[in-house]
C-alpha atoms as one frame of an Amber mdcrd trajectory, in Angstrom:
protein
   5.247  16.618  31.879   5.292  19.175  29.316   3.026  18.688  26.333   1.965
  20.801  23.421  -1.907  22.319  23.270  -2.079  21.752  19.737  -0.658  20.414
  16.733  -0.750  20.445  12.656  -0.584  17.220  11.422   1.481  17.630   7.810
   0.052  14.606   6.639  -3.126  12.494   4.959  -4.383   9.015   5.699  -4.162
   6.698   7.936  -1.000   8.506   9.701  -2.825  11.214  10.105  -5.798   9.249
  11.838  -3.238   7.426  14.033  -1.421  10.419  15.276  -4.702  12.334  16.169
  -5.957   9.400  18.219  -2.967   9.786  20.657  -3.351  13.657  20.367  -7.091
  12.875  21.579  -5.971  10.789  24.427  -3.293  13.564  25.932  -6.316  16.203
  25.153  -3.831  17.789  22.250  -5.996  19.611  19.769  -4.978  18.651  16.407
  -5.248  20.505  13.022  -5.664  18.919   9.801  -4.827  20.338   5.907  -6.181
  18.359   2.707  -5.831  18.821  -0.664  -9.552  19.739  -2.360  -9.985  16.099
  -3.815  -9.391  15.070   0.140 -12.131  17.586   1.617 -14.320  14.388   2.672
 -11.242  12.142   3.807 -11.662  10.894   7.583  -8.319  12.685   8.675 -10.430
  16.265   8.045 -13.388  15.124  10.156 -11.573  13.640  12.950  -9.303  17.061
  13.416 -10.437  19.676  15.499  -9.834  21.934  12.795  -9.012  21.715   9.323
  -7.810  24.114   6.490  -7.796  23.327   2.577  -4.271  23.673   1.384  -5.715
  23.954  -2.470  -5.578  21.591  -5.473  -3.556  20.704  -8.066  -0.241  18.447
  -7.869   1.500  17.436  -4.390   4.104  20.232  -4.597   1.476  22.582  -4.605
  -0.520  20.740  -1.451   1.213  18.552   0.679   4.413  18.720  -0.759   4.127
  23.028   0.104   6.338  23.932   3.029   5.068  27.714   2.686   1.288  26.599
   2.856   1.837  24.205   5.439   3.416  27.010   7.792   1.351  29.917   7.247
  -1.924  27.448   8.330   0.021  26.344  11.490   0.877  29.985  12.178  -2.991
  31.252  11.674  -4.299  28.178  13.711  -1.610  28.995  16.766  -0.207  25.509
  16.459   2.659  24.820  18.783   4.204  21.993  16.986   3.693  19.901  13.331
   3.512  16.085  13.291   5.018  15.082   9.748   3.738  11.502   9.939   5.755
   9.306   7.388   6.402  10.193   3.404   5.841  13.993   2.225   7.521  16.091
   4.358   8.664  13.938   6.916  12.251  13.619   6.222  12.557  16.897   4.506
  15.337  18.955   6.344  14.338  22.461   4.973  10.965  21.498   6.071  12.379
  21.780   9.886  14.233  24.724   9.526  10.817  26.174   8.131   9.413  24.971
  11.663  12.068  26.545  13.468  12.070  29.744  11.890   8.387  30.113  12.694
   8.818  29.329  16.191   6.992  25.569  15.879   8.228  22.393  17.143   8.837
  20.002  14.448   7.933  16.429  16.006  10.935  14.545  15.076  14.710  14.870
  14.977  16.685  18.526  14.231  17.466  19.337  10.789  21.340  18.495  11.173
  20.610  14.955  12.181  17.958  14.492   9.598  20.350  15.803   6.658  23.153
  13.157   8.139  21.043  10.375   7.621  18.296  11.613   5.345  21.748  11.137
   2.704  22.149   7.763   2.156  25.531   7.968   1.115  26.820  10.012   4.411
  24.648   7.705   6.403  27.033   4.511   5.030  30.081   6.635   6.053  28.802
   7.478   9.208  27.729   3.912  10.213  30.934   3.206   8.891  33.195   5.131
  11.287  30.427   3.549  14.047  31.848   0.614  13.396  28.744  -1.007  11.779
  29.266  -3.520   8.863  28.117  -1.669   5.807  28.027  -3.365   2.037  30.356
  -2.514  -0.890  29.116   0.332  -2.716  29.918   3.648  -5.442  28.974   6.999
  -4.998  29.784   9.855  -7.339  28.204  10.754 -11.032  26.496   8.466 -12.918
  29.713   9.002 -15.284  32.015   7.654 -12.125  29.473   4.803 -11.253  30.110
   3.620 -14.671  33.461   3.759 -14.961  33.830   1.792 -11.636  31.062  -0.686
 -11.718  33.636  -3.281 -12.265  34.646  -3.212  -8.625  31.640  -4.603  -7.788
  30.126  -7.954  -8.958  26.467  -7.986 -10.118  23.765  -7.797  -9.055  23.781
  -4.778  -7.549  21.036  -2.057  -6.111  20.525   1.606  -7.443  19.753   3.500
  -4.806  18.539   7.118  -4.175  20.333   8.757  -1.679  17.440  10.572  -0.645
  15.053   7.800  -1.276  12.753   5.965   1.198   9.280   3.870   1.291  10.459
   1.527  -1.517  11.032   4.251  -4.262  14.256   4.888  -5.699  15.457   1.782
  -6.080  16.298  -0.947  -8.490  18.223  -4.145  -8.884  20.414  -4.747 -12.000
  21.898  -7.822 -13.197  24.305  -6.508 -15.970  26.211  -3.590 -16.824  23.951
  -3.309 -19.971  21.196  -2.516 -17.718  22.980   0.340 -15.322  22.449   3.293
 -17.626  18.827   2.892 -18.070  18.368   2.045 -14.139  20.421   5.198 -13.343
  18.295   7.585 -15.192  15.138   6.136 -13.960  16.054   5.822 -10.296  17.556
   9.428 -10.623  14.135  10.629 -11.968  12.286   9.030  -9.485  14.114  10.413
  -6.822  14.086  14.087  -8.129  10.207  13.533  -8.094   9.351  12.386  -4.873
  12.189  13.285  -2.846  13.789  16.467  -4.527  17.259  15.141  -4.836  18.510
  13.261  -7.900  21.564  11.707  -6.322  22.228   8.130  -6.729  24.734   5.532
  -5.992  24.958   1.500  -6.053  25.726  -1.118  -3.351  26.288  -4.535  -3.886
  23.066  -6.766  -3.638  22.935  -9.536  -1.184  21.290 -12.374  -2.479  18.253
 -13.319  -0.549  19.026 -11.555   2.571  16.456 -10.903   5.833  15.636  -7.246
   6.498  15.252  -6.546   9.879  14.932  -3.266  11.567  15.616  -1.618  15.214
  13.375   0.737  16.545  14.803   3.456  18.872  13.847   6.340  20.599  16.111
   9.007  21.652  15.700  12.143  23.644  17.867  15.347  23.755  19.380  14.475
  27.207  21.883  11.574  25.634  19.343   8.945  26.407  18.211   6.355  23.840
  16.652   3.191  23.910  16.357   0.210  21.270  12.156  -1.040  21.279  13.259
  -4.603  19.839  13.098  -5.421  16.119  10.888  -6.044  13.081  11.391  -8.751
  10.701  10.548  -6.616   7.273  11.670  -9.556   4.498   8.083 -10.016   3.286
   8.220  -7.239   0.047   7.170  -6.733  -3.409   8.767  -4.179  -5.503  11.122
  -3.531  -2.385   8.191  -2.353  -0.401   7.115  -4.384   2.647   3.754  -5.766
   2.952   3.872  -7.834   5.844   5.931  -6.664   9.186   6.626  -8.995  12.163
   8.012  -8.056  15.957   9.976  -9.337  17.417  12.008 -11.254  14.136  11.678
 -15.402  14.543  14.863 -15.167  13.212  17.132 -13.117  15.380  18.811 -15.350
  18.683  18.680 -13.087  21.801  22.213 -12.383  21.610  21.959 -10.901  18.177
  19.157  -8.975  19.170  20.875  -7.378  21.618  24.123  -6.513  19.413  21.889
  -5.092  16.748  19.963  -2.915  18.990  23.196  -1.780  20.897  24.607  -0.576
  17.065  21.482   1.160  16.797  21.212   2.754  19.951  25.288   3.754  19.807
  24.760   4.849  16.234  22.234   7.339  16.972  23.842   8.740  20.288  26.940
   9.379  17.893  25.203  11.981  16.235  22.811  13.655  19.016  19.773  11.943
  17.168  16.535  12.853  19.173  13.007  11.043  18.864  11.693   8.059  17.330
  13.806   6.563  14.527  14.698   3.215  12.612  17.868   1.730  11.888  17.281
  -1.148   8.997  19.872  -3.727   8.213  20.392  -6.674   5.805  20.922  -9.915
   7.401  22.397 -12.724   5.439  22.069 -16.290   5.670  25.559 -16.515   7.952
  23.546 -13.915  10.649  26.203 -11.377   9.437  24.360  -7.841   9.767  24.720
  -4.659   7.439  23.754  -1.110   7.582  21.079   0.039   4.810  19.912   2.988
   6.073  18.242   5.074   8.821  14.616   6.401   8.593  14.270   9.707  10.772
  10.483   9.341  11.006   8.147   6.749  12.480   7.230   4.017  10.428   4.500
   2.732   8.738   5.224  -0.871  10.625   5.432   0.666  14.071   1.911  -0.615
  15.229   3.917  -4.199  15.366   6.190  -2.698  17.959   3.907  -1.287  19.941
   1.662  -4.462  20.506   4.731  -6.390  21.312   6.089  -3.183  24.155   2.637
  -2.050  25.079   4.629   1.372  24.191   2.593   4.225  22.191   5.455   5.520
  20.182   3.489   8.647  18.739   2.995   9.593  22.339   6.603   9.278  23.114
   7.074  11.476  19.981   5.045  14.313  21.430   6.741  14.184  24.679  10.226
  14.118  23.770   9.569  16.716  21.234   8.048  18.967  23.782  11.266  19.039
  25.709  10.740  15.924  28.059  13.305  13.423  29.110  12.978   9.811  28.115
  10.540   7.997  30.054  11.779   4.591  29.333  14.909   2.262  30.481  16.366
  -0.703  28.729  15.720  -2.081  31.693  12.123  -1.563  31.577  11.522  -3.241
  27.980  10.179  -6.611  27.416   8.709  -8.305  24.355   5.298  -9.972  25.009
   3.633 -12.258  22.903   3.950 -11.880  18.689   2.586  -9.470  15.992   2.283
  -8.811  12.750   0.899  -6.538  10.245  -0.214  -7.084   6.849  -0.574  -3.849
   4.582  -4.027  -4.018   2.779  -3.142  -2.267  -0.836  -5.649  -1.434  -3.842
  -3.313  -3.622  -6.346  -3.874  -6.345  -8.656  -1.100  -9.463  -7.313  -1.780
 -10.981 -10.816  -0.721  -8.285 -12.777   2.528  -7.819 -11.052   0.617  -5.932
  -8.351  -0.512  -2.850 -10.531  -2.393  -0.424  -8.502  -6.445  -0.475  -8.888
  -7.602   2.883  -7.676 -10.942   3.544  -8.229 -14.750   3.243  -6.127 -15.252
   0.787  -2.986 -18.974  -0.819  -2.989 -18.379  -2.490   0.018 -15.623  -1.868
   3.339 -16.001  -4.033   6.234 -13.764  -4.404   8.717 -12.853  -7.688  10.863
 -13.692  -7.740  14.569 -12.112  -9.725  17.165  -9.687  -9.594  20.408  -6.166
  -8.514  19.352  -6.889  -7.203  16.367  -6.053  -3.828  15.675  -7.109  -2.056
  11.842  -5.200   1.411  11.102  -6.886   3.010   8.504  -8.591   6.277   7.235
 -11.575   4.934   6.151 -14.674   3.281   7.704 -16.997   3.438   5.099 -16.916
   2.394   1.051 -14.992   5.492  -0.700 -13.056   6.238  -3.640  -9.205   5.187
  -3.431  -7.532   7.816  -5.626  -4.714   7.434  -8.091  -3.040  10.209  -7.154
  -1.592   8.838  -3.586  -0.009   5.440  -1.934  -2.450   2.821  -2.726  -2.168
   1.526   0.796  -5.696   1.432   2.049  -5.679  -0.177   5.833  -3.036  -1.873
   8.072  -4.362  -5.168   9.434  -2.535  -6.199  12.724  -3.018  -8.794  15.111
  -1.376  -9.919  18.184  -0.767 -13.386  19.434   0.758 -15.340  22.241   3.090
 -16.806  19.860   4.087 -16.501  16.248   2.173 -19.651  15.412  -1.467 -17.996
  17.342  -0.708 -14.485  15.361  -0.622 -16.146  12.186  -3.889 -18.130  12.809
  -5.647 -14.733  14.176  -4.291 -12.745  10.673  -5.890 -15.579   8.574  -8.969
 -15.379  10.146  -9.002 -11.258  10.111  -7.927 -11.554   6.502 -10.975 -13.822
   5.685 -13.084 -11.599   7.501 -11.622  -7.968   5.750 -14.558  -7.633   2.777
 -13.192  -4.976   0.454 -15.656  -4.849  -3.032 -15.586  -2.500  -6.216 -11.964
  -2.927  -6.826  -8.973  -5.396  -6.386  -6.785  -5.952  -3.524  -3.793  -8.052
  -2.390  -6.391  -9.351   0.528  -6.554 -13.142  -1.487  -2.895 -13.048  -1.926
  -1.820 -12.160   2.029  -4.300 -15.008   2.781  -2.317 -17.441   0.659   1.151
 -15.985   1.793   0.291 -16.464   5.418  -1.143 -19.904   4.612   2.525 -20.755
   2.815   4.410 -23.659   4.654   7.625 -21.725   4.042   6.171 -18.769   5.407
   5.093 -20.480   8.704   8.449 -22.014   8.560  10.218 -18.844   8.590  11.944
 -19.590   5.695  11.999 -16.634   4.169  13.862 -13.875   2.715  13.544 -10.492
   0.659  13.138 -12.837  -2.259   9.789 -14.664  -1.033   7.427 -12.633  -3.014
   9.511 -13.164  -6.459   9.731 -16.753  -5.452   6.168 -17.780  -4.623   4.416
 -15.528  -6.145   3.193 -17.457  -9.619   2.601 -20.290  -7.069   0.479 -18.001
  -4.796  -1.685 -16.809  -7.877  -2.175 -20.391  -8.761  -3.370 -21.512  -5.329
  -5.804 -18.666  -5.333  -7.368 -19.499  -8.526  -7.424 -23.550  -7.862  -9.317
 -22.391  -4.578 -12.115 -20.404  -6.698 -11.806 -23.422  -9.034 -12.671 -25.684
  -6.387 -15.607 -23.904  -4.750 -17.187 -23.222  -8.048 -19.269 -19.851  -8.822
 -22.381 -21.380  -8.409 -23.064 -20.577  -4.758 -21.988 -16.777  -5.396 -23.868
 -16.500  -8.914 -27.074 -17.315  -6.724 -26.431 -15.019  -3.864 -25.564 -12.045
  -6.355 -28.534 -12.588  -8.705 -31.082 -13.014  -5.445 -29.175  -9.584  -4.390
 -29.663  -7.652  -7.225 -33.030  -8.873  -8.241 -34.658  -8.259  -4.890 -33.309
  -4.929  -3.439 -35.447  -2.524  -3.698 -33.140  -0.260  -5.619 -33.183  -3.072
  -8.773 -37.142  -3.699  -8.409 -37.678   0.456  -8.314 -34.910   0.692 -11.720
 -37.178   0.533 -15.169 -33.720  -1.432 -16.426 -34.443  -4.432 -13.592 -34.962
  -7.830 -14.907 -37.880  -8.009 -13.268 -39.484  -5.705 -15.863 -38.155  -7.913
 -18.240 -39.455 -10.970 -16.771 -42.364 -10.081 -14.921 -43.900 -11.220 -11.882
 -46.298 -13.565 -12.876 -43.782 -15.842 -14.408 -43.057 -18.816 -11.560 -39.735
 -20.082 -13.933 -37.152 -17.551 -14.706 -34.185 -17.153 -16.369 -31.044 -15.803
 -15.030 -27.930 -14.958 -16.976 -24.449 -13.163 -15.692 -21.239 -12.768 -17.382
 -18.585 -14.242 -15.069 -14.627 -14.677 -16.131 -15.729 -13.332 -19.468 -18.262
 -16.254 -19.797 -22.032 -15.742 -19.799 -23.671 -18.445 -17.152 -27.201 -19.183
 -17.601 -29.672 -20.623 -14.939 -33.299 -20.958 -14.298 -34.133 -20.164 -10.783
 -37.763 -20.382  -9.269 -39.270 -18.053  -6.229 -41.051 -20.067  -4.111 -41.182
 -17.105  -1.363 -39.021 -14.188   0.041 -36.576 -16.774   1.221 -36.438 -19.637
  -0.623 -35.151 -20.111  -4.238 -34.530 -23.424  -6.398 -31.425 -23.084  -8.865
 -30.794 -25.222 -11.680 -27.371 -25.344 -12.914 -26.838 -28.192 -15.541 -29.562
 -30.416 -14.133 -28.347 -29.967 -10.760 -30.880 -28.561  -8.486 -30.076 -26.045
  -5.622 -32.391 -25.108  -3.011 -31.499 -21.563  -1.516 -32.932 -20.518   2.113
 -32.291 -17.223   3.541 -31.661 -17.482   6.977 -30.377 -13.566   7.564 -29.910
 -10.736   5.441 -28.307  -7.969   7.131 -27.393  -4.934   4.418 -24.797  -6.459
   2.519 -24.438  -9.667   4.442 -26.136 -13.163   3.937 -26.499 -16.097   5.867
 -28.207 -18.999   4.082 -27.951 -22.644   3.367 -27.824 -24.198   0.155 -29.441
 -27.747  -0.002 -28.987 -28.084   4.000 -25.308 -26.426   4.121 -25.019 -23.463
   5.542 -22.588 -20.555   4.115 -22.053 -16.891   4.557 -21.149 -14.087   2.149
 -20.950 -10.286   1.584 -22.659  -9.067  -1.275 -22.505  -5.218  -3.084 -23.072
  -3.917  -6.401 -21.299  -0.631  -8.009 -23.071   1.477 -10.731 -21.529   0.060
 -13.415 -23.442  -3.283 -13.168 -20.868  -5.131 -11.481 -21.690  -7.450  -8.290
 -19.068  -8.765  -5.922 -19.981 -11.678  -3.928 -16.873 -12.524  -1.310 -17.010
 -15.698   0.301 -13.834 -17.038   2.895 -11.844 -14.344   1.496 -12.288 -15.126
  -1.739 -14.333 -12.579  -4.279 -15.885 -13.355  -7.492 -17.122 -10.445  -9.820
 -20.168 -11.179 -12.041 -21.537  -8.320 -14.365 -24.814  -7.871 -15.490 -25.591
  -8.022 -19.141 -29.344  -6.919 -19.140 -28.983  -3.251 -18.428 -27.292  -0.352
 -19.570 -25.021   1.909 -17.733 -24.142   5.130 -17.990 -21.182   5.825 -15.700
 -18.461   3.684 -17.343 -15.358   3.789 -15.866 -12.091   3.391 -17.576 -11.272
  -0.331 -16.173 -14.583  -1.104 -17.927 -13.576   0.484 -20.916 -10.463  -1.578
 -20.716 -12.415  -5.051 -20.399 -14.705  -3.865 -22.940 -11.710  -2.716 -25.576
 -10.493  -6.038 -24.697  -6.430  -7.195 -25.004  -6.122  -7.356 -28.652  -7.743
  -3.624 -28.937  -4.868  -1.124 -30.990  -5.648   1.591 -28.856  -2.856   2.547
 -26.592  -3.946   3.757 -23.183  -2.739   3.823 -19.797  -3.414   1.219 -17.061
  -4.954   3.631 -14.724  -5.466   7.219 -14.151  -1.784   8.985 -13.789   0.611
  11.698 -14.972   2.696  11.959 -17.932   6.539  12.099 -16.749   8.556  10.873
 -19.832   7.564  10.638 -23.642  10.046   8.449 -25.768   9.031   9.170 -29.070
   7.986  11.505 -31.568   5.589  11.698 -34.556   7.032   9.773 -37.902   9.328
   7.529 -35.385   9.813   3.840 -36.057   8.974   1.921 -33.227   9.324  -1.834
 -32.658   6.792  -4.118 -30.384   7.697  -3.563 -26.735   9.486  -0.597 -26.954
   8.810   2.128 -24.499   6.525   4.701 -25.626   5.874   6.851 -22.306   5.902
   6.546 -18.816   3.003   7.043 -16.964   3.517   7.780 -13.048   0.261   6.755
 -10.654   0.420   5.736  -6.870   3.536   6.077  -6.355   4.866   3.845  -9.365
   5.909   4.449 -12.720   4.402   2.387 -15.978   5.999   1.795 -19.076   3.803
   1.873 -22.020   5.113   0.033 -24.572   4.359  -0.264 -28.190   1.638  -3.345
 -28.784   3.040  -3.812 -32.735   5.828  -2.843 -34.644   4.688   0.490 -36.661
   5.296   4.353 -37.299   4.239   6.964 -34.846   1.133   8.371 -36.300   0.317
  10.930 -33.692   1.346  11.814 -30.228  -2.289  12.246 -28.066  -0.749  13.692
 -25.002   1.949  16.145 -23.554   4.514  15.908 -20.867   2.781  16.214 -17.426
  -0.690  15.985 -18.872  -2.774  14.085 -16.577  -4.560  10.791 -18.281  -7.719
   9.311 -16.959  -6.956   5.944 -17.920  -8.980   5.607 -20.911  -7.597   8.655
 -23.312  -5.765   7.098 -25.913  -2.669   8.397 -25.526  -0.502   7.644 -28.893
  -1.572   6.495 -32.395   0.869   3.752 -34.548   0.574   2.950 -37.890   0.981
  -0.661 -37.704   3.688  -2.685 -40.099   2.100  -4.659 -42.509   3.558  -8.452
 -42.444
């Protein structure tokens, strides 16, 4: 069996780490590339060799073909694995590898070009007899002229898009021009091609994809399917394998359609054919991803196939080692994508420094991540922190295991979607497989209300006591001259505890009995807390005889975090001053009614819609800030006149700097 000696991974994050694990298993040496702000990343640490690709924008680092090829040649690499995202579906990168006599671990440039262009891919699927939905192509003017041929709603899509980017649903003709412009701009930014097209939007379909493997000798197999219907902003957050929806007959029909499609273009290596399936179980070709998918682990867990390993063997020139008859489905797997984002604010990305990172442990629990400790989640990159994957004997068992794993995944210091995912997998409609791509749209408000109700029902007293004990007894606090102990003195037996929770000041009296016993008084209620075990950030304790456990951490800005049973409580010390004020803290201090117009997070100014002296109305889009692969519209908070623009196009903003001054129009 032929195999490479050394490969370069032209990527970062968890997928780079994932590829390195398989390479190590095969005794293949790995080379990492990194931007300067990634120099301490896990993929750099794991690689046998690592090389800097400089600083600055993505175009100068992870998207710089010349730099990456030069490093691969310098390191004497046999091949390059692109992972997903970045250059993974860039045919120019494939040709550059070919010209440098370096194997590209993926399809050839022609297959990638054919299927990477979604307009052309639809034509290929149509000619292969695979059903496609009605669509329109051409210039924006052509689309606007012929839009009457398709009934609304429609989907505006980037021809070169992927990963949920370059896609907008449009409900009326009036919305279409702005959607075409925004989608084209986003496509140009992320994929270097602003071509867009329009297709009929199917109401409440299921998103089901078929994983394929193919070699250069004409052999191809499908590794069954993944259900990817749970999405927000057109990007998947939960994937399952197999789909709980398909019958064996439909599974075979869709699988063979995918195989025939890839054979028709002489495709090789791993790829995924994506379909939409309507309520009548009719499937329509959506697109092909000519790379490994984010969600590939669920397929690996039900088939026992290491897809990255097969990619390496195929790229090295070997014949496919698997026949369709060899493949069977064993059990059920679910993947949850753990994101740095705030579901309460329309899943707005939440970059920042983690104060705690603890992964769940257990049988049939797999974590694909690029961190093993509390690090900074940077705004320049995708907000995905990790992939939590579980396997069960059946779907019901897998859901229970996922719930357990989510409730034991402790990430503190920033907002994450973990509480949201917990309530999602507990949702009766999800458990009954009553799902579609509209699931999150339909149930997010309900899920957020459930999270709040559970927190309110549990109360804040218990996490308050745990954090107060943590922050006032750990050595770093006692040694701090601003510590609460310096204010109350060691001689006092009955002391006053004061914290901010949900913008309210919470007060309690507490008494230290000894190092393990404390009494707290809230609203004439007495709570006796006894610490049974305190290991690093984990507490095990009883309150009035009832057992609890919690994970606790504190950041440098005076925020304390307590995780209990999947819920996170945030407290603020108001008895100390902190020098290291983050943009999030500044926004909190400035308040919702502040006249200062700032970005919701650090990012890049990609569009400015106004000039000095312009009259604006409340809600009008002033600027667009790009951060964590998402465009954020900055709107006018009131009617007024643009007094001064404080930023320029392509400038980076830190989330604190004022962007524009508006002179308010008096009522």
